Biopython code that builds the backbone (N, CA, C, O; Angstrom):
import numpy as np
from Bio.PDB.StructureBuilder import StructureBuilder

atoms = [
    (1, "MET", "N", (62.899, 30.631, 118.584)),
    (1, "MET", "CA", (61.889, 29.133, 118.520)),
    (1, "MET", "C", (61.323, 29.577, 119.823)),
    (1, "MET", "O", (61.685, 30.500, 120.553)),
    (2, "ASP", "N", (59.640, 28.080, 120.055)),
    (2, "ASP", "CA", (59.556, 28.087, 121.247)),
    (2, "ASP", "C", (59.887, 27.456, 121.996)),
    (2, "ASP", "O", (60.309, 26.317, 121.792)),
    (3, "GLN", "N", (59.733, 28.396, 123.882)),
    (3, "GLN", "CA", (60.244, 27.536, 124.676)),
    (3, "GLN", "C", (60.905, 26.035, 124.420)),
    (3, "GLN", "O", (61.984, 25.443, 124.388)),
    (4, "GLU", "N", (58.688, 25.744, 124.172)),
    (4, "GLU", "CA", (58.856, 24.008, 124.741)),
    (4, "GLU", "C", (59.845, 23.100, 123.953)),
    (4, "GLU", "O", (60.270, 21.980, 124.236)),
    (5, "GLU", "N", (60.154, 24.111, 122.610)),
    (5, "GLU", "CA", (61.246, 23.203, 121.685)),
    (5, "GLU", "C", (62.488, 23.259, 122.190)),
    (5, "GLU", "O", (63.141, 22.220, 122.099)),
    (6, "THR", "N", (63.108, 24.402, 122.816)),
    (6, "THR", "CA", (64.193, 24.290, 123.931)),
    (6, "THR", "C", (64.333, 23.124, 125.388)),
    (6, "THR", "O", (65.380, 22.549, 125.686)),
    (7, "ARG", "N", (63.110, 22.993, 126.085)),
    (7, "ARG", "CA", (64.052, 22.600, 126.487)),
    (7, "ARG", "C", (64.157, 21.301, 126.528)),
    (7, "ARG", "O", (63.384, 20.632, 125.842)),
    (8, "ARG", "N", (65.145, 20.668, 127.347)),
    (8, "ARG", "CA", (65.237, 18.988, 127.500)),
    (8, "ARG", "C", (65.616, 18.600, 128.556)),
    (8, "ARG", "O", (66.424, 19.127, 129.321)),
    (9, "PRO", "N", (64.959, 17.503, 128.670)),
    (9, "PRO", "CA", (64.664, 16.316, 130.069)),
    (9, "PRO", "C", (65.546, 16.578, 130.922)),
    (9, "PRO", "O", (66.499, 17.215, 130.475)),
    (10, "PRO", "N", (65.578, 16.298, 132.075)),
    (10, "PRO", "CA", (67.271, 16.748, 132.559)),
    (10, "PRO", "C", (68.044, 15.059, 132.171)),
    (10, "PRO", "O", (67.436, 14.020, 131.914)),
    (11, "GLU", "N", (69.252, 15.232, 132.232)),
    (11, "GLU", "CA", (70.225, 14.232, 131.837)),
    (11, "GLU", "C", (70.914, 13.578, 133.555)),
    (11, "GLU", "O", (71.691, 14.246, 134.237)),
    (12, "MET", "N", (70.504, 12.469, 133.872)),
    (12, "MET", "CA", (71.237, 11.424, 134.917)),
    (12, "MET", "C", (72.723, 11.314, 134.214)),
    (12, "MET", "O", (73.123, 11.100, 133.070)),
    (13, "THR", "N", (73.184, 11.506, 135.177)),
    (13, "THR", "CA", (74.731, 11.600, 135.012)),
    (13, "THR", "C", (75.585, 10.395, 136.093)),
    (13, "THR", "O", (76.052, 11.015, 137.048)),
    (14, "ALA", "N", (75.891, 8.914, 136.183)),
    (14, "ALA", "CA", (76.521, 8.280, 138.058)),
    (14, "ALA", "C", (78.433, 8.589, 137.500)),
    (14, "ALA", "O", (78.736, 8.698, 136.312)),
    (15, "ILE", "N", (79.176, 8.652, 138.329)),
    (15, "ILE", "CA", (80.749, 7.605, 138.285)),
    (15, "ILE", "C", (80.826, 6.392, 138.867)),
    (15, "ILE", "O", (80.731, 5.862, 139.974)),
    (16, "VAL", "N", (81.000, 6.177, 137.913)),
    (16, "VAL", "CA", (81.419, 4.287, 138.307)),
    (16, "VAL", "C", (82.848, 3.823, 138.332)),
    (16, "VAL", "O", (83.686, 4.159, 137.496)),
    (17, "GLU", "N", (83.006, 3.239, 139.081)),
    (17, "GLU", "CA", (84.441, 3.269, 139.800)),
    (17, "GLU", "C", (84.752, 1.283, 139.140)),
    (17, "GLU", "O", (84.603, 0.309, 139.878)),
    (18, "PRO", "N", (85.059, 1.229, 138.076)),
    (18, "PRO", "CA", (85.014, 0.349, 137.746)),
    (18, "PRO", "C", (85.756, -1.089, 138.393)),
    (18, "PRO", "O", (85.440, -2.272, 138.270)),
    (19, "TYR", "N", (86.829, -0.452, 139.097)),
    (19, "TYR", "CA", (87.511, -1.488, 139.942)),
    (19, "TYR", "C", (87.299, -1.797, 140.941)),
    (19, "TYR", "O", (87.830, -2.816, 141.382)),
    (20, "VAL", "N", (86.134, -0.778, 141.971)),
    (20, "VAL", "CA", (86.129, -1.849, 143.149)),
    (20, "VAL", "C", (84.601, -2.656, 142.174)),
    (20, "VAL", "O", (84.464, -3.815, 141.782)),
    (21, "PHE", "N", (83.989, -1.866, 142.094)),
    (21, "PHE", "CA", (82.840, -3.104, 141.084)),
    (21, "PHE", "C", (82.860, -4.127, 140.547)),
    (21, "PHE", "O", (81.894, -4.819, 140.225)),
    (22, "GLU", "N", (84.816, -4.484, 140.279)),
    (22, "GLU", "CA", (84.347, -6.135, 139.919)),
    (22, "GLU", "C", (85.287, -6.401, 140.659)),
    (22, "GLU", "O", (85.900, -7.428, 140.369)),
    (23, "THR", "N", (85.896, -5.386, 142.210)),
    (23, "THR", "CA", (86.764, -6.833, 143.252)),
    (23, "THR", "C", (84.705, -6.604, 144.517)),
    (23, "THR", "O", (84.320, -7.530, 145.230)),
    (24, "LEU", "N", (84.073, -5.540, 144.416)),
    (24, "LEU", "CA", (82.930, -6.229, 145.003)),
    (24, "LEU", "C", (82.507, -7.665, 144.093)),
    (24, "LEU", "O", (82.595, -8.776, 144.614)),
    (25, "ARG", "N", (82.092, -7.490, 142.826)),
    (25, "ARG", "CA", (81.643, -8.800, 142.298)),
    (25, "ARG", "C", (81.878, -9.785, 143.293)),
    (25, "ARG", "O", (81.067, -10.353, 144.025)),
    (26, "SER", "N", (83.936, -9.979, 143.153)),
    (26, "SER", "CA", (84.540, -11.378, 142.893)),
    (26, "SER", "C", (84.469, -11.686, 144.513)),
    (26, "SER", "O", (85.103, -12.629, 144.985)),
    (27, "VAL", "N", (83.633, -10.803, 145.347)),
    (27, "VAL", "CA", (84.016, -10.790, 147.133)),
    (27, "VAL", "C", (81.922, -11.181, 146.905)),
    (27, "VAL", "O", (81.484, -11.660, 147.951)),
    (28, "GLU", "N", (80.989, -11.049, 145.962)),
    (28, "GLU", "CA", (79.781, -11.578, 146.319)),
    (28, "GLU", "C", (79.431, -13.300, 147.279)),
    (28, "GLU", "O", (80.125, -14.308, 147.405)),
    (29, "GLY", "N", (78.696, -13.107, 147.546)),
    (29, "GLY", "CA", (78.648, -13.770, 148.557)),
    (29, "GLY", "C", (79.088, -14.516, 149.973)),
    (29, "GLY", "O", (78.630, -15.506, 150.544)),
    (30, "GLU", "N", (80.668, -13.201, 150.435)),
    (30, "GLU", "CA", (81.281, -13.422, 151.124)),
    (30, "GLU", "C", (80.438, -12.709, 151.994)),
    (30, "GLU", "O", (79.318, -12.271, 151.732)),
    (31, "GLU", "N", (81.463, -12.575, 153.735)),
    (31, "GLU", "CA", (81.174, -12.248, 154.395)),
    (31, "GLU", "C", (82.383, -10.842, 154.943)),
    (31, "GLU", "O", (83.406, -11.305, 155.448)),
    (32, "ALA", "N", (82.334, -9.205, 154.879)),
    (32, "ALA", "CA", (82.723, -8.000, 154.790)),
    (32, "ALA", "C", (82.225, -7.423, 155.289)),
    (32, "ALA", "O", (81.059, -7.381, 155.681)),
    (33, "VAL", "N", (83.823, -6.313, 155.447)),
    (33, "VAL", "CA", (83.746, -4.694, 156.209)),
    (33, "VAL", "C", (83.460, -3.902, 154.840)),
    (33, "VAL", "O", (84.020, -3.694, 153.764)),
    (34, "ILE", "N", (82.432, -3.627, 155.408)),
    (34, "ILE", "CA", (82.409, -1.929, 153.826)),
    (34, "ILE", "C", (82.390, -0.442, 155.004)),
    (34, "ILE", "O", (81.405, -0.032, 155.617)),
    (35, "GLN", "N", (83.673, 0.078, 155.035)),
    (35, "GLN", "CA", (83.733, 1.325, 155.753)),
    (35, "GLN", "C", (82.968, 2.530, 155.063)),
    (35, "GLN", "O", (82.866, 1.990, 153.961)),
    (36, "THR", "N", (82.535, 3.399, 154.941)),
    (36, "THR", "CA", (81.939, 4.915, 154.637)),
    (36, "THR", "C", (82.015, 5.130, 154.688)),
    (36, "THR", "O", (82.937, 4.861, 155.457)),
    (37, "THR", "N", (81.975, 6.673, 154.577)),
    (37, "THR", "CA", (82.285, 7.946, 154.812)),
    (37, "THR", "C", (81.264, 8.030, 156.244)),
    (37, "THR", "O", (81.402, 8.878, 157.126)),
    (38, "GLN", "N", (80.511, 7.241, 156.234)),
    (38, "GLN", "CA", (79.707, 7.924, 157.739)),
    (38, "GLN", "C", (79.419, 6.803, 159.002)),
    (38, "GLN", "O", (78.682, 6.898, 159.983)),
    (39, "GLY", "N", (80.633, 5.324, 158.391)),
    (39, "GLY", "CA", (81.108, 4.777, 159.369)),
    (39, "GLY", "C", (81.117, 3.229, 158.719)),
    (39, "GLY", "O", (81.123, 3.024, 157.506)),
    (40, "SER", "N", (81.116, 2.156, 159.760)),
    (40, "SER", "CA", (81.686, 0.530, 158.928)),
    (40, "SER", "C", (80.070, -0.064, 158.842)),
    (40, "SER", "O", (79.504, 0.174, 159.909)),
    (41, "LEU", "N", (79.493, -0.521, 158.208)),
    (41, "LEU", "CA", (78.521, -1.965, 157.997)),
    (41, "LEU", "C", (78.805, -3.104, 158.225)),
    (41, "LEU", "O", (79.411, -3.312, 157.173)),
    (42, "GLN", "N", (78.879, -4.304, 158.907)),
    (42, "GLN", "CA", (79.170, -6.239, 158.603)),
    (42, "GLN", "C", (78.042, -6.692, 157.698)),
    (42, "GLN", "O", (76.821, -6.538, 157.705)),
    (43, "GLY", "N", (78.311, -6.883, 157.456)),
    (43, "GLY", "CA", (77.252, -7.731, 156.480)),
    (43, "GLY", "C", (77.630, -8.881, 155.208)),
    (43, "GLY", "O", (78.807, -9.085, 154.911)),
    (44, "ARG", "N", (76.617, -9.520, 154.581)),
    (44, "ARG", "CA", (76.930, -10.594, 153.791)),
    (44, "ARG", "C", (76.684, -9.698, 152.004)),
    (44, "ARG", "O", (75.536, -9.501, 151.607)),
    (45, "ILE", "N", (77.870, -9.278, 151.172)),
    (45, "ILE", "CA", (77.478, -9.145, 150.354)),
    (45, "ILE", "C", (76.413, -9.775, 149.134)),
    (45, "ILE", "O", (76.449, -10.839, 148.517)),
    (46, "VAL", "N", (75.906, -9.158, 149.107)),
    (46, "VAL", "CA", (75.066, -10.666, 148.088)),
    (46, "VAL", "C", (74.499, -9.629, 146.779)),
    (46, "VAL", "O", (73.944, -9.965, 145.733)),
    (47, "GLY", "N", (74.724, -8.793, 147.081)),
    (47, "GLY", "CA", (74.121, -7.784, 145.679)),
    (47, "GLY", "C", (75.008, -6.712, 144.701)),
    (47, "GLY", "O", (74.792, -5.614, 145.214)),
    (48, "VAL", "N", (75.763, -6.548, 143.717)),
    (48, "VAL", "CA", (76.357, -5.748, 143.294)),
    (48, "VAL", "C", (75.695, -4.680, 141.828)),
    (48, "VAL", "O", (75.621, -5.069, 140.662)),
    (49, "GLN", "N", (75.423, -3.760, 142.177)),
    (49, "GLN", "CA", (75.040, -3.011, 140.810)),
    (49, "GLN", "C", (76.782, -2.214, 140.228)),
    (49, "GLN", "O", (77.884, -2.471, 140.714)),
    (50, "PRO", "N", (76.457, -1.200, 139.031)),
    (50, "PRO", "CA", (77.660, -0.942, 138.957)),
    (50, "PRO", "C", (77.523, 0.471, 140.463)),
    (50, "PRO", "O", (78.480, 0.663, 141.213)),
    (51, "ASP", "N", (76.548, 1.046, 140.561)),
    (51, "ASP", "CA", (76.384, 1.518, 141.238)),
    (51, "ASP", "C", (75.786, 2.177, 142.796)),
    (51, "ASP", "O", (75.298, 3.265, 143.103)),
    (52, "HIS", "N", (76.171, 0.650, 143.730)),
    (52, "HIS", "CA", (75.004, 0.224, 144.886)),
    (52, "HIS", "C", (75.905, -0.995, 145.367)),
    (52, "HIS", "O", (76.753, -1.354, 144.550)),
    (53, "VAL", "N", (75.857, -1.563, 146.362)),
    (53, "VAL", "CA", (76.232, -3.110, 146.984)),
    (53, "VAL", "C", (75.314, -3.112, 147.653)),
    (53, "VAL", "O", (74.877, -2.036, 148.060)),
    (54, "VAL", "N", (74.447, -4.820, 148.143)),
    (54, "VAL", "CA", (73.810, -4.839, 149.274)),
    (54, "VAL", "C", (74.286, -5.656, 150.022)),
    (54, "VAL", "O", (74.872, -6.622, 149.534)),
    (55, "LEU", "N", (74.162, -5.492, 151.574)),
    (55, "LEU", "CA", (75.214, -6.280, 152.382)),
    (55, "LEU", "C", (73.627, -6.369, 153.219)),
    (55, "LEU", "O", (72.783, -5.485, 153.364)),
    (56, "GLU", "N", (73.628, -7.801, 153.678)),
    (56, "GLU", "CA", (72.585, -8.113, 153.957)),
    (56, "GLU", "C", (73.260, -8.469, 155.153)),
    (56, "GLU", "O", (74.356, -9.026, 155.218)),
    (57, "ARG", "N", (72.244, -7.971, 156.477)),
    (57, "ARG", "CA", (72.658, -7.348, 157.903)),
    (57, "ARG", "C", (71.797, -7.866, 158.772)),
    (57, "ARG", "O", (70.669, -7.389, 158.644)),
    (58, "SER", "N", (71.950, -8.994, 159.954)),
    (58, "SER", "CA", (70.654, -9.026, 161.212)),
    (58, "SER", "C", (69.050, -9.595, 159.963)),
    (58, "SER", "O", (67.954, -9.389, 160.484)),
    (59, "GLY", "N", (69.020, -10.098, 158.801)),
    (59, "GLY", "CA", (68.769, -10.227, 157.920)),
    (59, "GLY", "C", (68.178, -8.632, 157.250)),
    (59, "GLY", "O", (67.686, -8.738, 156.127)),
    (60, "GLY", "N", (68.182, -8.294, 157.393)),
    (60, "GLY", "CA", (67.267, -7.051, 156.556)),
    (60, "GLY", "C", (69.012, -7.041, 155.457)),
    (60, "GLY", "O", (70.015, -7.752, 155.519)),
    (61, "ASN", "N", (68.515, -5.525, 154.302)),
    (61, "ASN", "CA", (69.206, -5.208, 153.787)),
    (61, "ASN", "C", (69.676, -3.740, 152.871)),
    (61, "ASN", "O", (69.046, -3.087, 152.039)),
    (62, "PHE", "N", (70.994, -3.581, 153.414)),
    (62, "PHE", "CA", (71.416, -2.316, 153.424)),
    (62, "PHE", "C", (71.623, -2.194, 152.126)),
    (62, "PHE", "O", (71.707, -3.247, 151.493)),
    (63, "PHE", "N", (71.772, -0.771, 151.315)),
    (63, "PHE", "CA", (72.271, -0.140, 150.531)),
    (63, "PHE", "C", (72.963, 0.414, 150.001)),
    (63, "PHE", "O", (72.394, 1.415, 149.566)),
    (64, "VAL", "N", (73.854, 0.391, 149.759)),
    (64, "VAL", "CA", (74.414, 1.498, 150.084)),
    (64, "VAL", "C", (75.203, 2.044, 148.827)),
    (64, "VAL", "O", (75.164, 1.304, 147.844)),
    (65, "ARG", "N", (75.978, 3.332, 148.693)),
    (65, "ARG", "CA", (76.389, 3.533, 147.152)),
    (65, "ARG", "C", (77.863, 3.040, 147.446)),
    (65, "ARG", "O", (78.302, 2.925, 148.590)),
    (66, "ILE", "N", (78.630, 2.744, 146.226)),
    (66, "ILE", "CA", (80.098, 3.079, 145.609)),
    (66, "ILE", "C", (80.659, 4.028, 145.192)),
    (66, "ILE", "O", (81.631, 3.933, 144.443)),
    (67, "GLN", "N", (80.204, 5.050, 145.556)),
    (67, "GLN", "CA", (81.145, 6.130, 145.873)),
    (67, "GLN", "C", (81.082, 6.577, 147.460)),
    (67, "GLN", "O", (81.871, 7.394, 147.933)),
    (68, "GLU", "N", (80.061, 5.948, 148.203)),
    (68, "GLU", "CA", (80.589, 6.274, 149.961)),
    (68, "GLU", "C", (81.377, 5.628, 149.609)),
    (68, "GLU", "O", (82.370, 6.204, 149.164)),
    (69, "ILE", "N", (81.374, 4.548, 149.613)),
    (69, "ILE", "CA", (82.530, 3.444, 149.905)),
    (69, "ILE", "C", (84.155, 4.191, 149.841)),
    (69, "ILE", "O", (84.668, 4.680, 148.834)),
    (70, "VAL", "N", (85.052, 4.072, 151.880)),
    (70, "VAL", "CA", (86.538, 3.731, 151.735)),
    (70, "VAL", "C", (87.092, 2.831, 151.503)),
    (70, "VAL", "O", (87.993, 2.801, 150.666)),
    (71, "TRP", "N", (86.675, 1.760, 152.239)),
    (71, "TRP", "CA", (87.687, 0.840, 151.832)),
    (71, "TRP", "C", (86.548, -0.794, 151.906)),
    (71, "TRP", "O", (85.332, -0.782, 152.097)),
    (72, "VAL", "N", (87.325, -1.902, 151.714)),
    (72, "VAL", "CA", (86.851, -2.876, 151.708)),
    (72, "VAL", "C", (87.017, -4.377, 152.472)),
    (72, "VAL", "O", (87.032, -5.218, 151.574)),
    (73, "THR", "N", (87.073, -4.661, 153.047)),
    (73, "THR", "CA", (88.229, -5.584, 153.811)),
    (73, "THR", "C", (86.903, -7.015, 153.933)),
    (73, "THR", "O", (85.716, -6.687, 153.921)),
    (74, "LEU", "N", (87.345, -8.718, 154.055)),
    (74, "LEU", "CA", (86.674, -9.946, 154.408)),
    (74, "LEU", "C", (86.865, -9.793, 154.950)),
    (74, "LEU", "O", (87.881, -9.154, 155.224)),
    (75, "ASP", "N", (85.610, -10.484, 156.075)),
    (75, "ASP", "CA", (85.733, -10.204, 157.914)),
    (75, "ASP", "C", (86.007, -11.516, 157.189)),
    (75, "ASP", "O", (85.584, -11.954, 156.119)),
    (76, "VAL", "N", (87.250, -12.243, 158.540)),
    (76, "VAL", "CA", (87.914, -13.072, 158.404)),
    (76, "VAL", "C", (87.549, -13.755, 160.336)),
    (76, "VAL", "O", (88.172, -14.544, 161.046)),
    (77, "THR", "N", (86.678, -13.208, 160.485)),
    (77, "THR", "CA", (86.776, -13.554, 162.304)),
    (77, "THR", "C", (85.004, -14.615, 162.369)),
    (77, "THR", "O", (84.605, -15.086, 163.434)),
]
sb = StructureBuilder()
sb.init_structure("model")
sb.init_model(0)
sb.init_chain("A")
sb.init_seg("    ")
for serial, (resi, resn, name, xyz) in enumerate(atoms, 1):
    if name == "N":
        sb.init_residue(resn, " ", resi, " ")
    sb.init_atom(name, np.array(xyz, "f"), 0.0, 1.0, " ", f" {name:<3s}", serial, name[0])
structure = sb.get_structure()
């Protein structure tokens, strides 16, 4: 068999956290605090995808991988 025939294209795998994803979708549009493995961010959740959440803060967007989220709470201040 030729080497060209045995090569396979790379495969992408992603872990989806269905409960975290659905919880984030339920609070989309709300102000929240998101604790990640690198620290916390505060802002408005403006988008939720299976692998990341978009947090609007100070006029800029932050894209946070869901796998890096430790906890989320609504900002009630």
